N, CA, C and O atoms as CSV, one atom per row, in Angstrom:
chain,resi,resn,atom,element,x,y,z
A,1,MET,N,N,0.818,-1.241,0.127
A,1,MET,CA,C,0.027,-0.014,-0.128
A,1,MET,C,C,0.872,1.233,0.071
A,1,MET,O,O,0.762,2.280,-0.566
A,2,ALA,N,N,1.566,1.020,0.859
A,2,ALA,CA,C,2.824,2.304,1.002
A,2,ALA,C,C,3.427,2.582,-0.538
A,2,ALA,O,O,3.557,3.725,-0.977
A,3,PHE,N,N,3.692,1.667,-1.113
A,3,PHE,CA,C,4.546,1.511,-2.556
A,3,PHE,C,C,3.843,2.257,-3.568
A,3,PHE,O,O,4.399,2.984,-4.391
A,4,LEU,N,N,2.456,2.029,-3.472
A,4,LEU,CA,C,1.534,2.600,-4.539
A,4,LEU,C,C,1.370,3.955,-4.194
A,4,LEU,O,O,1.412,4.745,-5.137
A,5,LEU,N,N,1.176,4.451,-2.958
A,5,LEU,CA,C,1.288,5.878,-2.333
A,5,LEU,C,C,2.581,6.431,-2.806
A,5,LEU,O,O,2.377,7.290,-3.664
A,6,TYR,N,N,3.634,6.275,-2.592
A,6,TYR,CA,C,4.946,6.439,-3.192
A,6,TYR,C,C,4.892,6.633,-5.003
A,6,TYR,O,O,5.314,7.609,-5.623
A,7,ILE,N,N,4.413,5.719,-5.430
A,7,ILE,CA,C,4.353,5.860,-6.771
A,7,ILE,C,C,3.533,7.061,-7.512
A,7,ILE,O,O,3.881,7.664,-8.527
A,8,LEU,N,N,2.307,7.253,-6.707
A,8,LEU,CA,C,1.690,8.136,-6.726
A,8,LEU,C,C,1.963,9.561,-6.641
A,8,LEU,O,O,1.490,10.501,-7.281
A,9,PHE,N,N,2.893,9.515,-5.641
A,9,PHE,CA,C,3.435,10.796,-5.167
A,9,PHE,C,C,4.653,11.149,-6.371
A,9,PHE,O,O,4.720,12.271,-6.873
A,10,ILE,N,N,5.439,10.216,-6.689
A,10,ILE,CA,C,6.330,10.504,-7.917
A,10,ILE,C,C,5.780,11.059,-9.054
A,10,ILE,O,O,6.217,12.074,-9.597
A,11,ILE,N,N,4.565,10.235,-9.529
A,11,ILE,CA,C,3.835,10.987,-10.888
A,11,ILE,C,C,3.340,12.118,-10.659
A,11,ILE,O,O,3.136,12.776,-11.680
A,12,THR,N,N,2.929,12.844,-9.215
A,12,THR,CA,C,2.546,14.017,-9.237
A,12,THR,C,C,3.463,15.075,-8.971
A,12,THR,O,O,3.200,16.232,-9.300
A,13,ILE,N,N,4.673,14.709,-8.315
A,13,ILE,CA,C,5.852,15.613,-8.547
A,13,ILE,C,C,6.425,15.560,-9.627
A,13,ILE,O,O,6.883,16.666,-9.912
A,14,HIS,N,N,6.666,14.650,-10.528
A,14,HIS,CA,C,7.138,14.438,-11.926
A,14,HIS,C,C,6.159,15.444,-12.757
A,14,HIS,O,O,6.724,16.432,-13.226
A,15,SER,N,N,4.903,15.325,-12.971
A,15,SER,CA,C,4.217,16.274,-13.740
A,15,SER,C,C,4.428,17.615,-13.235
A,15,SER,O,O,4.518,18.509,-14.076
A,16,THR,N,N,4.535,17.945,-11.863
A,16,THR,CA,C,4.742,19.233,-11.490
A,16,THR,C,C,5.987,19.918,-12.020
A,16,THR,O,O,5.944,21.024,-12.559
A,17,LEU,N,N,7.279,19.103,-11.818
A,17,LEU,CA,C,8.434,19.489,-12.518
A,17,LEU,C,C,8.304,19.783,-13.751
A,17,LEU,O,O,8.617,20.918,-14.108
A,18,LEU,N,N,7.822,18.856,-14.677
A,18,LEU,CA,C,7.548,19.158,-16.152
A,18,LEU,C,C,7.040,20.456,-16.425
A,18,LEU,O,O,7.580,21.222,-17.223
A,19,SER,N,N,5.847,20.763,-15.675
A,19,SER,CA,C,5.286,22.113,-15.799
A,19,SER,C,C,6.208,23.111,-15.728
A,19,SER,O,O,6.330,24.029,-16.539
A,20,ALA,N,N,6.875,22.916,-14.717
A,20,ALA,CA,C,7.871,24.213,-14.173
A,20,ALA,C,C,8.714,24.571,-15.161
A,20,ALA,O,O,9.022,25.762,-15.217
A,21,LEU,N,N,9.184,23.786,-15.993
A,21,LEU,CA,C,10.062,24.098,-17.192
A,21,LEU,C,C,9.357,24.519,-18.504
A,21,LEU,O,O,9.290,23.901,-19.566
A,22,LYS,N,N,8.839,25.751,-18.156
A,22,LYS,CA,C,7.934,26.297,-19.354
A,22,LYS,C,C,8.591,26.598,-20.909
A,22,LYS,O,O,8.225,26.115,-21.981
A,23,SER,N,N,9.562,27.457,-20.671
A,23,SER,CA,C,10.006,28.016,-21.800
A,23,SER,C,C,11.395,27.362,-22.448
A,23,SER,O,O,12.211,26.777,-21.735
A,24,ASP,N,N,11.560,27.522,-23.818
A,24,ASP,CA,C,12.705,26.754,-24.280
A,24,ASP,C,C,13.874,27.648,-23.972
A,24,ASP,O,O,14.967,27.119,-24.170
A,25,GLU,N,N,13.884,28.805,-23.561
A,25,GLU,CA,C,14.996,29.707,-23.329
A,25,GLU,C,C,15.469,29.542,-21.873
A,25,GLU,O,O,16.411,30.183,-21.407
A,26,ALA,N,N,14.759,28.648,-21.198
A,26,ALA,CA,C,15.260,28.364,-19.738
A,26,ALA,C,C,15.625,26.741,-19.721
A,26,ALA,O,O,16.160,26.312,-18.699
A,27,ARG,N,N,15.419,26.040,-20.561
A,27,ARG,CA,C,16.092,24.943,-20.999
A,27,ARG,C,C,17.358,24.940,-21.450
A,27,ARG,O,O,18.271,24.213,-21.059
A,28,GLN,N,N,17.401,26.056,-22.569
A,28,GLN,CA,C,18.896,26.199,-23.098
A,28,GLN,C,C,20.119,26.829,-22.105
A,28,GLN,O,O,21.323,26.600,-22.225
A,29,ASN,N,N,19.438,27.721,-21.051
A,29,ASN,CA,C,20.359,28.446,-20.241
A,29,ASN,C,C,20.942,27.030,-19.146
A,29,ASN,O,O,22.102,26.826,-18.788
A,30,ILE,N,N,19.916,26.353,-18.865
A,30,ILE,CA,C,20.148,25.147,-17.975
A,30,ILE,C,C,21.353,24.230,-18.514
A,30,ILE,O,O,22.328,23.832,-17.877
A,31,SER,N,N,20.990,23.979,-19.986
A,31,SER,CA,C,21.844,23.137,-20.634
A,31,SER,C,C,23.205,23.687,-20.780
A,31,SER,O,O,24.151,22.917,-20.617
A,32,GLN,N,N,23.422,24.945,-21.073
A,32,GLN,CA,C,24.812,25.548,-21.201
A,32,GLN,C,C,25.515,25.834,-19.680
A,32,GLN,O,O,26.690,26.115,-19.447
A,33,THR,N,N,24.763,25.720,-19.043
A,33,THR,CA,C,25.473,25.860,-17.461
A,33,THR,C,C,25.859,24.408,-17.089
A,33,THR,O,O,26.980,24.233,-16.614
A,34,VAL,N,N,25.003,23.315,-17.269
A,34,VAL,CA,C,25.423,22.189,-17.180
A,34,VAL,C,C,26.551,21.622,-17.902
A,34,VAL,O,O,27.422,20.854,-17.496
A,35,SER,N,N,26.345,22.226,-19.234
A,35,SER,CA,C,27.423,21.769,-20.144
A,35,SER,C,C,28.662,22.356,-19.741
A,35,SER,O,O,29.610,21.581,-19.611
A,36,GLU,N,N,28.829,23.478,-19.534
A,36,GLU,CA,C,30.198,23.903,-18.670
A,36,GLU,C,C,30.708,23.442,-17.950
A,36,GLU,O,O,31.936,23.402,-18.014
A,37,ALA,N,N,29.860,22.731,-16.665
A,37,ALA,CA,C,30.403,22.110,-15.770
A,37,ALA,C,C,30.727,20.791,-15.880
A,37,ALA,O,O,31.364,20.269,-14.965
A,38,VAL,N,N,30.375,20.105,-16.915
A,38,VAL,CA,C,30.392,18.668,-17.495
A,38,VAL,C,C,31.674,18.901,-18.336
A,38,VAL,O,O,32.551,18.039,-18.279
A,39,ASP,N,N,31.833,19.885,-19.032
A,39,ASP,CA,C,32.980,19.944,-20.253
A,39,ASP,C,C,34.278,20.170,-19.258
A,39,ASP,O,O,35.351,20.313,-19.844
A,40,ALA,N,N,34.291,20.205,-18.158
A,40,ALA,CA,C,35.456,20.418,-17.577
A,40,ALA,C,C,36.375,19.585,-17.532
A,40,ALA,O,O,37.509,19.949,-17.219
A,41,GLY,N,N,36.090,18.273,-17.836
A,41,GLY,CA,C,36.757,17.026,-17.985
A,41,GLY,C,C,36.569,15.857,-17.122
A,41,GLY,O,O,36.031,14.847,-17.576
A,42,ASN,N,N,37.006,15.928,-15.811
A,42,ASN,CA,C,36.809,14.940,-14.940
A,42,ASN,C,C,35.619,15.332,-14.045
A,42,ASN,O,O,35.837,15.546,-12.852
A,43,ALA,N,N,34.211,15.454,-14.610
A,43,ALA,CA,C,33.164,15.536,-13.633
A,43,ALA,C,C,32.893,14.417,-12.916
A,43,ALA,O,O,32.949,13.403,-13.611
A,44,GLU,N,N,32.598,14.219,-11.683
A,44,GLU,CA,C,32.387,13.272,-11.079
A,44,GLU,C,C,30.732,13.480,-10.500
A,44,GLU,O,O,30.244,14.609,-10.474
A,45,CYS,N,N,30.006,12.352,-10.081
A,45,CYS,CA,C,28.771,12.585,-9.790
A,45,CYS,C,C,28.464,12.875,-8.591
A,45,CYS,O,O,27.262,13.069,-8.410
A,46,ARG,N,N,29.311,12.997,-7.472
A,46,ARG,CA,C,29.315,13.716,-6.447
A,46,ARG,C,C,29.395,15.342,-6.559
A,46,ARG,O,O,28.963,16.125,-5.714
A,47,ASP,N,N,30.087,15.705,-7.871
A,47,ASP,CA,C,30.116,17.270,-7.930
A,47,ASP,C,C,29.130,18.162,-8.205
A,47,ASP,O,O,29.250,19.329,-8.576
A,48,TYR,N,N,27.777,17.293,-7.920
A,48,TYR,CA,C,26.420,18.185,-8.549
A,48,TYR,C,C,26.444,19.316,-7.379
A,48,TYR,O,O,25.809,20.333,-7.656
A,49,HIS,N,N,27.016,19.286,-6.249
A,49,HIS,CA,C,26.522,20.291,-5.210
A,49,HIS,C,C,27.559,21.470,-5.374
A,49,HIS,O,O,27.482,22.429,-4.606
A,50,SER,N,N,28.535,21.421,-6.364
A,50,SER,CA,C,29.027,22.660,-6.863
A,50,SER,C,C,28.191,23.404,-7.815
A,50,SER,O,O,28.625,24.434,-8.329
A,51,LEU,N,N,26.903,22.903,-8.109
A,51,LEU,CA,C,26.135,23.819,-8.942
A,51,LEU,C,C,25.310,24.371,-7.734
A,51,LEU,O,O,24.864,23.666,-6.829
A,52,HIS,N,N,25.159,25.795,-7.845
A,52,HIS,CA,C,24.517,26.183,-6.745
A,52,HIS,C,C,23.011,26.405,-7.023
A,52,HIS,O,O,22.117,26.632,-6.208
A,53,ASN,N,N,22.946,26.292,-8.286
A,53,ASN,CA,C,21.153,26.183,-8.385
A,53,ASN,C,C,20.747,25.000,-8.794
A,53,ASN,O,O,21.013,24.492,-9.883
A,54,SER,N,N,19.775,24.311,-7.509
A,54,SER,CA,C,19.497,23.000,-7.551
A,54,SER,C,C,18.726,22.605,-8.606
A,54,SER,O,O,18.670,21.397,-8.838
A,55,SER,N,N,18.065,23.440,-9.360
A,55,SER,CA,C,17.531,22.971,-10.585
A,55,SER,C,C,18.447,22.421,-11.552
A,55,SER,O,O,17.955,21.637,-12.363
A,56,LEU,N,N,19.776,22.690,-11.637
A,56,LEU,CA,C,20.569,22.077,-12.497
A,56,LEU,C,C,21.081,20.879,-12.132
A,56,LEU,O,O,21.828,20.363,-12.964
A,57,TRP,N,N,20.879,20.252,-11.060
A,57,TRP,CA,C,20.993,18.939,-10.629
A,57,TRP,C,C,20.642,17.698,-11.474
A,57,TRP,O,O,21.498,16.888,-11.827
A,58,CYS,N,N,19.349,17.597,-11.775
A,58,CYS,CA,C,19.189,16.808,-12.703
A,58,CYS,C,C,19.747,16.797,-14.128
A,58,CYS,O,O,20.027,15.735,-14.686
A,59,GLU,N,N,19.895,17.916,-14.674
A,59,GLU,CA,C,20.561,17.852,-15.958
A,59,GLU,C,C,22.190,17.460,-15.868
A,59,GLU,O,O,22.792,16.831,-16.737
A,60,PHE,N,N,22.763,17.968,-14.634
A,60,PHE,CA,C,23.902,17.376,-14.637
A,60,PHE,C,C,24.180,15.844,-14.254
A,60,PHE,O,O,25.220,15.265,-14.568
A,61,VAL,N,N,23.041,15.207,-13.478
A,61,VAL,CA,C,23.019,13.889,-13.316
A,61,VAL,C,C,23.169,13.107,-14.566
A,61,VAL,O,O,23.978,12.257,-14.941
A,62,THR,N,N,21.850,13.822,-15.227
A,62,THR,CA,C,21.663,13.010,-16.571
A,62,THR,C,C,22.984,12.842,-17.574
A,62,THR,O,O,23.215,11.815,-18.214
A,63,THR,N,N,23.719,13.917,-17.589
A,63,THR,CA,C,24.851,14.463,-18.746
A,63,THR,C,C,26.040,13.582,-18.325
A,63,THR,O,O,26.629,12.893,-19.158
A,64,THR,N,N,26.384,13.609,-17.038
A,64,THR,CA,C,27.619,13.316,-16.388
A,64,THR,C,C,27.913,11.750,-16.419
A,64,THR,O,O,27.337,11.020,-15.612
A,65,GLU,N,N,28.719,11.288,-17.256
A,65,GLU,CA,C,29.244,9.976,-17.547
A,65,GLU,C,C,29.266,9.325,-16.278
A,65,GLU,O,O,28.691,8.239,-16.218
A,66,ASP,N,N,29.875,9.819,-15.139
A,66,ASP,CA,C,30.180,9.055,-13.921
A,66,ASP,C,C,28.919,8.783,-13.161
A,66,ASP,O,O,28.992,8.102,-12.138
A,67,CYS,N,N,27.680,9.291,-13.601
A,67,CYS,CA,C,26.388,9.043,-12.706
A,67,CYS,C,C,25.646,7.952,-13.680
A,67,CYS,O,O,24.590,7.420,-13.336
A,68,ALA,N,N,26.177,7.717,-14.704
A,68,ALA,CA,C,25.359,6.783,-15.650
A,68,ALA,C,C,25.240,5.464,-14.990
A,68,ALA,O,O,26.250,5.204,-14.336
A,69,MET,N,N,24.228,4.449,-14.949
A,69,MET,CA,C,23.614,3.399,-14.312
A,69,MET,C,C,24.509,2.345,-15.151
A,69,MET,O,O,24.533,2.527,-16.369
A,70,ASP,N,N,25.109,1.464,-14.722
A,70,ASP,CA,C,25.675,0.563,-15.287
A,70,ASP,C,C,24.759,-0.782,-15.293
A,70,ASP,O,O,24.738,-1.557,-16.249
A,71,GLU,N,N,24.102,-0.934,-14.255
A,71,GLU,CA,C,22.918,-2.368,-14.397
A,71,GLU,C,C,22.094,-1.758,-13.238
A,71,GLU,O,O,22.347,-0.752,-12.576
A,72,GLY,N,N,20.929,-2.707,-13.144
A,72,GLY,CA,C,20.367,-2.566,-11.892
A,72,GLY,C,C,18.762,-2.317,-12.310
A,72,GLY,O,O,18.465,-2.179,-13.496
A,73,PHE,N,N,17.864,-2.275,-11.374
A,73,PHE,CA,C,16.457,-2.151,-11.889
A,73,PHE,C,C,15.956,-0.832,-11.518
A,73,PHE,O,O,15.000,-0.370,-12.141
A,74,ILE,N,N,16.585,-0.074,-10.419
A,74,ILE,CA,C,16.099,1.264,-10.203
A,74,ILE,C,C,17.394,2.216,-10.160
A,74,ILE,O,O,18.405,1.997,-9.494
A,75,ASN,N,N,17.205,3.123,-10.853
A,75,ASN,CA,C,18.122,4.230,-10.910
A,75,ASN,C,C,17.833,5.322,-9.943
A,75,ASN,O,O,17.204,6.368,-10.103
A,76,TYR,N,N,18.332,4.919,-9.086
A,76,TYR,CA,C,18.330,5.648,-7.524
A,76,TYR,C,C,18.626,7.217,-7.684
A,76,TYR,O,O,17.816,8.026,-7.230
A,77,ILE,N,N,19.583,7.561,-8.217
A,77,ILE,CA,C,20.395,8.779,-8.460
A,77,ILE,C,C,19.225,9.557,-9.419
A,77,ILE,O,O,18.791,10.658,-9.082
A,78,LYS,N,N,18.831,8.972,-10.463
A,78,LYS,CA,C,17.714,9.574,-11.335
A,78,LYS,C,C,16.435,9.946,-10.436
A,78,LYS,O,O,15.925,11.065,-10.491
A,79,VAL,N,N,15.967,8.944,-9.623
A,79,VAL,CA,C,14.807,9.097,-8.710
A,79,VAL,C,C,14.913,10.440,-7.557
A,79,VAL,O,O,14.014,11.197,-7.189
A,80,ALA,N,N,16.305,10.405,-7.179
A,80,ALA,CA,C,16.400,11.333,-6.339
A,80,ALA,C,C,16.735,12.900,-6.798
A,80,ALA,O,O,16.425,13.920,-6.184
A,81,PHE,N,N,17.359,12.807,-7.885
A,81,PHE,CA,C,17.624,14.460,-8.339
A,81,PHE,C,C,16.707,14.720,-9.416
A,81,PHE,O,O,16.671,15.895,-9.782
A,82,CYS,N,N,15.824,13.759,-10.116
A,82,CYS,CA,C,15.209,14.144,-11.407
A,82,CYS,C,C,13.820,14.186,-11.077
A,82,CYS,O,O,13.172,15.170,-11.431
A,83,ASP,N,N,13.156,13.060,-10.317
A,83,ASP,CA,C,11.851,12.624,-10.255
A,83,ASP,C,C,11.281,13.570,-9.026
A,83,ASP,O,O,10.069,13.779,-8.992
A,84,ASN,N,N,12.061,14.093,-8.110
A,84,ASN,CA,C,11.526,15.038,-7.146
A,84,ASN,C,C,12.102,16.247,-7.013
A,84,ASN,O,O,13.241,16.447,-7.435
A,85,PRO,N,N,11.467,17.073,-6.484
A,85,PRO,CA,C,11.956,18.456,-6.215
A,85,PRO,C,C,13.070,18.180,-5.248
A,85,PRO,O,O,13.064,17.248,-4.444
A,86,PRO,N,N,14.266,19.287,-5.425
A,86,PRO,CA,C,15.452,19.338,-4.841
A,86,PRO,C,C,15.200,18.978,-3.096
A,86,PRO,O,O,15.826,18.130,-2.461
A,87,LYS,N,N,14.169,19.832,-2.592
A,87,LYS,CA,C,13.970,19.785,-1.171
A,87,LYS,C,C,13.767,18.551,-0.662
A,87,LYS,O,O,13.978,18.360,0.536
A,88,TYR,N,N,13.395,17.680,-1.365
A,88,TYR,CA,C,13.140,16.613,-0.926
A,88,TYR,C,C,14.360,15.289,-1.051
A,88,TYR,O,O,14.048,14.109,-0.892
A,89,VAL,N,N,15.542,15.681,-1.311
A,89,VAL,CA,C,16.446,14.852,-1.562
A,89,VAL,C,C,17.203,14.451,-0.153
A,89,VAL,O,O,17.739,13.344,-0.094
A,90,PRO,N,N,17.257,15.398,1.056
A,90,PRO,CA,C,17.283,14.580,2.208
A,90,PRO,C,C,16.478,13.718,2.796
A,90,PRO,O,O,16.758,12.928,3.698
A,91,LEU,N,N,15.393,13.903,2.221
A,91,LEU,CA,C,14.105,12.821,2.610
A,91,LEU,C,C,14.222,11.698,2.035
A,91,LEU,O,O,14.059,10.680,2.708
A,92,ILE,N,N,14.553,11.606,0.565
A,92,ILE,CA,C,14.974,10.626,-0.186
A,92,ILE,C,C,15.994,9.857,0.347
A,92,ILE,O,O,15.867,8.633,0.341
A,93,GLY,N,N,17.248,10.513,0.930
A,93,GLY,CA,C,18.185,9.752,1.318
A,93,GLY,C,C,17.893,8.758,2.574
A,93,GLY,O,O,18.355,7.618,2.639
A,94,ILE,N,N,17.101,9.325,3.513
A,94,ILE,CA,C,16.583,8.717,4.415
A,94,ILE,C,C,16.003,7.750,4.248
A,94,ILE,O,O,16.212,6.820,5.028
A,95,GLY,N,N,14.959,7.579,3.065
A,95,GLY,CA,C,14.294,6.683,2.435
A,95,GLY,C,C,15.339,5.592,2.002
A,95,GLY,O,O,15.177,4.395,2.239
A,96,TYR,N,N,16.097,5.956,1.545
A,96,TYR,CA,C,16.973,4.811,0.943
A,96,TYR,C,C,17.915,4.090,1.905
A,96,TYR,O,O,18.410,2.978,1.717
A,97,ALA,N,N,18.097,4.914,3.000
A,97,ALA,CA,C,18.678,4.149,4.189
A,97,ALA,C,C,17.734,3.224,4.826
A,97,ALA,O,O,18.118,2.131,5.245
A,98,LEU,N,N,16.542,3.606,4.916
A,98,LEU,CA,C,15.433,2.608,5.359
A,98,LEU,C,C,15.624,1.475,4.603
A,98,LEU,O,O,16.002,0.421,5.113
A,99,TRP,N,N,15.321,1.645,3.044
A,99,TRP,CA,C,15.471,0.663,2.117
A,99,TRP,C,C,16.519,-0.305,2.238
A,99,TRP,O,O,16.347,-1.524,2.236
A,100,LEU,N,N,17.576,0.272,2.341
A,100,LEU,CA,C,18.867,-0.428,2.659
A,100,LEU,C,C,18.588,-1.592,3.696
A,100,LEU,O,O,18.550,-2.813,3.545
A,101,LEU,N,N,18.387,-0.699,4.914
A,101,LEU,CA,C,17.999,-1.729,6.111
A,101,LEU,C,C,17.313,-2.501,6.080
A,101,LEU,O,O,17.643,-3.514,6.697
A,102,PHE,N,N,16.001,-2.511,5.382
A,102,PHE,CA,C,15.155,-3.546,4.914
A,102,PHE,C,C,15.754,-4.634,4.067
A,102,PHE,O,O,15.399,-5.811,4.124
A,103,LEU,N,N,16.699,-4.151,3.267
A,103,LEU,CA,C,17.306,-5.323,2.376
A,103,LEU,C,C,18.222,-6.129,3.159
A,103,LEU,O,O,18.197,-7.345,2.967
A,104,PHE,N,N,19.071,-5.619,4.058
A,104,PHE,CA,C,20.038,-6.598,4.828
A,104,PHE,C,C,19.099,-7.172,6.007
A,104,PHE,O,O,19.512,-8.156,6.619
A,105,VAL,N,N,18.206,-6.766,6.256
A,105,VAL,CA,C,17.241,-7.694,7.229
A,105,VAL,C,C,16.844,-8.815,6.364
A,105,VAL,O,O,17.046,-9.950,6.796
A,106,GLY,N,N,16.357,-8.677,5.310
A,106,GLY,CA,C,16.060,-10.028,4.438
A,106,GLY,C,C,16.699,-10.746,4.333
A,106,GLY,O,O,16.443,-11.949,4.279
A,107,LEU,N,N,18.199,-9.994,4.245
A,107,LEU,CA,C,19.307,-10.975,3.298
A,107,LEU,C,C,19.685,-11.833,4.849
A,107,LEU,O,O,20.099,-12.989,4.755
A,108,GLY,N,N,19.570,-11.405,5.791
A,108,GLY,CA,C,19.837,-11.773,7.265
A,108,GLY,C,C,18.928,-12.992,7.535
A,108,GLY,O,O,19.331,-14.118,7.825
A,109,THR,N,N,17.645,-12.602,7.397
A,109,THR,CA,C,16.551,-13.691,7.414
A,109,THR,C,C,16.810,-14.862,6.800
A,109,THR,O,O,16.706,-15.969,7.327
A,110,THR,N,N,17.207,-14.595,5.491
A,110,THR,CA,C,17.178,-15.885,4.421
A,110,THR,C,C,18.231,-16.697,4.702
A,110,THR,O,O,18.094,-17.917,4.794
A,111,ALA,N,N,19.658,-15.929,4.900
A,111,ALA,CA,C,20.523,-16.605,5.535
A,111,ALA,C,C,20.541,-17.355,6.814
A,111,ALA,O,O,21.311,-18.315,6.847
A,112,GLY,N,N,19.878,-17.114,7.814
A,112,GLY,CA,C,19.384,-17.660,8.924
A,112,GLY,C,C,18.537,-19.047,8.684
A,112,GLY,O,O,18.877,-20.097,9.228
A,113,GLY,N,N,17.556,-18.959,7.935
A,113,GLY,CA,C,16.606,-19.736,7.444
A,113,GLY,C,C,17.223,-20.811,6.430
A,113,GLY,O,O,16.829,-21.956,6.653
A,114,PHE,N,N,17.998,-20.686,5.499
A,114,PHE,CA,C,18.299,-21.499,4.619
A,114,PHE,C,C,19.775,-21.978,4.509
A,114,PHE,O,O,20.114,-23.151,4.352
A,115,PHE,N,N,20.838,-20.604,4.643
A,115,PHE,CA,C,22.003,-20.861,4.683
A,115,PHE,C,C,22.911,-21.742,5.793
A,115,PHE,O,O,23.826,-22.552,5.644
A,116,CYS,N,N,22.157,-21.147,7.097
A,116,CYS,CA,C,22.892,-21.712,8.259
A,116,CYS,C,C,22.601,-23.358,8.390
A,116,CYS,O,O,23.480,-24.187,8.626
A,117,PRO,N,N,21.298,-23.630,8.204
A,117,PRO,CA,C,20.990,-25.170,8.075
A,117,PRO,C,C,21.623,-25.933,7.041
A,117,PRO,O,O,21.981,-27.060,7.382
A,118,ALA,N,N,21.781,-25.686,6.200
A,118,ALA,CA,C,22.732,-26.435,5.015
A,118,ALA,C,C,24.277,-26.468,5.602
A,118,ALA,O,O,24.930,-27.508,5.527
A,119,VAL,N,N,24.857,-25.190,6.228
A,119,VAL,CA,C,26.351,-25.344,6.665
A,119,VAL,C,C,26.077,-26.513,7.774
A,119,VAL,O,O,26.828,-27.488,7.742
A,120,GLU,N,N,25.026,-26.464,8.765
A,120,GLU,CA,C,25.209,-27.294,9.790
A,120,GLU,C,C,25.022,-28.776,9.018
A,120,GLU,O,O,25.790,-29.654,9.411
A,121,PHE,N,N,24.288,-29.054,8.196
A,121,PHE,CA,C,24.257,-30.049,7.570
A,121,PHE,C,C,25.261,-30.667,6.766
A,121,PHE,O,O,25.262,-31.874,6.524
A,122,ILE,N,N,26.093,-29.882,6.361
A,122,ILE,CA,C,27.689,-30.220,5.695
A,122,ILE,C,C,28.578,-30.533,6.583
A,122,ILE,O,O,29.196,-31.594,6.672
A,123,ALA,N,N,28.655,-29.450,7.356
A,123,ALA,CA,C,29.477,-29.792,9.050
A,123,ALA,C,C,29.217,-31.255,9.557
A,123,ALA,O,O,30.131,-31.997,9.917
A,124,HIS,N,N,28.014,-31.572,9.554
A,124,HIS,CA,C,27.606,-33.016,10.202
A,124,HIS,C,C,28.072,-34.058,8.954
A,124,HIS,O,O,28.776,-35.018,9.266
A,125,ASN,N,N,27.795,-33.925,7.952
A,125,ASN,CA,C,28.448,-34.960,6.929
A,125,ASN,C,C,29.790,-35.132,7.080
A,125,ASN,O,O,30.203,-36.291,7.070
A,126,LEU,N,N,30.661,-34.126,7.236
A,126,LEU,CA,C,31.927,-34.129,7.000
A,126,LEU,C,C,32.529,-34.389,8.495
A,126,LEU,O,O,33.733,-34.242,8.706
A,127,LYS,N,N,31.563,-34.808,9.582
A,127,LYS,CA,C,32.003,-35.417,10.939
A,127,LYS,C,C,32.833,-34.089,11.717
A,127,LYS,O,O,33.670,-34.354,12.581
A,128,MET,N,N,32.577,-32.840,11.393
A,128,MET,CA,C,32.932,-31.718,12.219
A,128,MET,C,C,32.267,-31.348,13.414
A,128,MET,O,O,31.059,-31.531,13.564
A,129,HIS,N,N,32.885,-30.914,14.137
A,129,HIS,CA,C,32.251,-30.485,15.886
A,129,HIS,C,C,30.899,-29.312,15.038
A,129,HIS,O,O,31.080,-28.425,14.204
A,130,PRO,N,N,29.805,-29.722,15.584
A,130,PRO,CA,C,29.006,-28.790,15.320
A,130,PRO,C,C,28.877,-27.231,15.615
A,130,PRO,O,O,28.133,-26.476,14.989
A,131,HIS,N,N,29.699,-26.869,16.646
A,131,HIS,CA,C,30.205,-25.593,17.124
A,131,HIS,C,C,30.768,-24.789,16.023
A,131,HIS,O,O,30.605,-23.570,16.085
A,132,ILE,N,N,31.573,-25.426,14.764
A,132,ILE,CA,C,32.098,-25.104,13.834
A,132,ILE,C,C,31.323,-24.212,13.028
A,132,ILE,O,O,31.486,-23.011,12.810
A,133,ALA,N,N,30.226,-25.218,12.520
A,133,ALA,CA,C,29.249,-24.696,11.839
A,133,ALA,C,C,28.342,-23.670,12.367
A,133,ALA,O,O,27.788,-22.884,11.598
A,134,ILE,N,N,28.130,-23.627,13.830
A,134,ILE,CA,C,27.303,-22.483,14.252
A,134,ILE,C,C,27.657,-21.427,14.627
A,134,ILE,O,O,26.883,-20.477,14.747
A,135,SER,N,N,29.165,-21.372,14.942
A,135,SER,CA,C,30.155,-20.065,15.032
A,135,SER,C,C,30.165,-19.623,13.544
A,135,SER,O,O,30.030,-18.412,13.364
A,136,PHE,N,N,30.295,-20.363,12.517
A,136,PHE,CA,C,30.466,-19.465,11.014
A,136,PHE,C,C,29.108,-19.100,10.741
A,136,PHE,O,O,28.950,-18.121,10.012
A,137,CYS,N,N,28.012,-19.740,11.219
A,137,CYS,CA,C,26.464,-18.654,10.829
A,137,CYS,C,C,26.581,-17.588,11.731
A,137,CYS,O,O,26.254,-16.491,11.279
A,138,ASN,N,N,27.056,-17.646,13.164
A,138,ASN,CA,C,26.981,-16.468,13.981
A,138,ASN,C,C,27.780,-15.341,13.367
A,138,ASN,O,O,27.433,-14.163,13.447
A,139,THR,N,N,28.752,-15.720,12.814
A,139,THR,CA,C,29.977,-14.570,12.355
A,139,THR,C,C,29.073,-13.821,11.549
A,139,THR,O,O,28.880,-12.615,11.702
A,140,LEU,N,N,28.303,-14.813,10.355
A,140,LEU,CA,C,27.799,-13.842,9.161
A,140,LEU,C,C,26.583,-13.425,9.621
A,140,LEU,O,O,26.179,-12.438,9.006
A,141,LEU,N,N,25.888,-13.799,10.438
A,141,LEU,CA,C,24.628,-12.915,10.937
A,141,LEU,C,C,25.096,-12.038,12.007
A,141,LEU,O,O,24.313,-11.261,12.554
C-alpha cells in the first residue's frame, strides 16, 4: 500500500516538475550551464553540489558519465535528483537508508533460514564439530 502511495507521489511531483520548465530559453540556459560544468573534463557524480542552482542537478546527473547506471532495476540517482524536487533530496536519502536496512534484514533472515541449516548439514556429514558450523553462521549474522 505504501509503495502505491509512493508511486502516486512520484507521478504527481514529476508532472509538477515538467510544468515548471515552461520555456525553451530556460532549458537552453540550464543546458549551457551544465555543459560548462561537465566539459571541465573529470566531472564526478558527487560534484553536483558545486552547482549552486538546485534546478541544474537533474541535468548534471543525466549528462555526467560518472552518474550513468551500468546495471540494476532502479536508477536511484535519477529518482532522487530528477523525479522529485530538490528540497526532498534529504528525505529521499533517509528513505534509501531505510530501504537498505530492509534489504539487509531480509538477507539476514534468508541466511538464517536457509544458509545456516545447510552449513550445519555439511558440517555433520564431514564429521566436524557442530560448534564450527554454528560459529560460522553466527559470524555471518
